[in-house]
C-alpha positions as a printed Julia matrix, in Angstrom:
122×3 Matrix{Float64}:
   0.0    0.0    0.0
   1.35   3.39  -0.97
   2.01   6.0    1.72
   0.67   9.41   0.76
   2.07  12.81   1.7
   0.7   16.36   1.66
   3.5   18.93   1.33
   2.77  22.4    2.75
   5.22  25.28   2.27
   4.91  28.73   0.72
   8.28  28.3   -1.05
   7.91  26.37  -4.3
  11.55  25.24  -4.22
  11.12  23.73  -0.74
   7.96  21.93  -1.83
   9.88  20.48  -4.78
  12.78  19.41  -2.55
  10.48  17.67  -0.06
   8.48  16.01  -2.84
  11.64  14.74  -4.57
  13.12  13.31  -1.38
   9.83  11.75  -0.26
   9.06  10.27  -3.68
  12.57   8.82  -3.79
  11.85   7.15  -0.45
   8.67   5.53  -1.77
   6.02   8.08  -0.79
   3.25   9.13  -3.16
   2.72  12.88  -3.19
  -1.02  13.31  -2.68
  -0.97  17.08  -2.93
   0.67  20.34  -1.99
  -0.37  23.66  -0.52
   1.22  27.11  -0.23
  -0.67  28.42   2.81
  -2.51  27.25   5.88
  -6.03  27.37   4.48
  -5.02  25.45   1.35
  -3.42  22.88   3.67
  -6.64  22.37   5.62
  -8.68  22.09   2.43
  -6.23  19.65   0.83
  -6.03  17.53   3.99
  -9.81  17.28   4.26
 -10.08  16.27   0.6
  -7.07  13.94   0.31
  -6.7   12.42   3.8
  -2.98  11.68   3.33
  -0.97   9.4    5.63
   1.29  12.31   6.64
   1.85  16.05   6.21
   4.99  18.17   6.09
   4.09  21.64   7.33
   5.94  24.95   7.28
   5.02  27.29  10.13
   5.81  30.66   8.53
   3.6   31.33   5.52
   1.68  34.39   4.3
  -2.02  34.57   5.01
  -2.9   31.62   7.19
   0.23  30.27   8.86
   1.22  26.77   9.88
  -0.33  26.95  13.34
  -3.68  27.83  11.72
  -3.23  24.86   9.39
  -2.28  22.55  12.24
  -5.38  23.53  14.21
  -7.59  22.87  11.18
  -5.92  19.58  10.25
  -6.14  18.25  13.81
  -9.81  19.34  14.02
 -10.43  17.39  10.82
  -8.45  14.35  12.02
  -7.13  14.15  15.6
  -4.85  11.29  14.5
  -3.18  13.26  11.69
   0.58  12.77  11.49
   2.21  16.16  10.92
   5.93  16.82  10.55
   6.76  20.51  11.0
   9.52  21.53   8.57
  10.46  25.12   9.27
  13.36  27.51   9.62
  11.58  28.98  12.61
  13.37  28.23  15.86
  11.22  30.2   18.3
  10.62  27.92  21.26
   7.16  29.3   22.04
   5.9   28.66  18.5
   7.38  25.15  18.44
   5.91  24.4   21.85
   2.5   25.52  20.56
   2.88  23.32  17.45
   3.56  20.27  19.62
   0.69  21.2   21.94
  -1.61  21.31  18.91
  -0.55  17.84  17.8
   2.58  18.03  15.64
   4.41  14.71  15.75
   7.95  15.93  15.03
  10.01  18.91  13.91
  12.75  19.31  11.31
  14.71  22.56  10.93
  15.31  24.03   7.46
  17.64  23.7    5.75
  17.18  19.98   6.34
  19.37  17.02   5.57
  17.69  14.7    3.05
  18.31  11.62   5.18
  16.88  13.38   8.24
  13.68  14.06   6.26
  13.47  10.44   5.15
  14.04   9.24   8.72
  11.37  11.6   10.11
   8.85  10.47   7.48
   9.6    6.82   8.24
   8.97   7.47  11.95
   5.64   9.06  11.07
   4.71   6.06   8.95
   5.7    3.69  11.76
   3.49   5.57  14.24
   0.39   4.51  12.33
């Protein structure tokens, strides 16, 4: 069975990087979003196995998206991938239900390992 991933980041190049790494590791890219509201809408429609989520995006940010995704599915597996290192924001992301955090720029193997841990937590 194929594992599906929703990639959420406002930067097109980061979305491409995550998609390439994940696809190379056997994930099917279910969809992508460039802001928090698109992420919620895509999650509700696609119901992917996992989500990579940037926190800093224009319009609706990653915390907004995380709240909406977790409201839609309390068991959602969300990997925060962000350059943001503010402890209060990260703490809030974990409180809202994020499963793990990866700092940008990320190592490709670290992304693969984090996605594998999400898949294993099924």
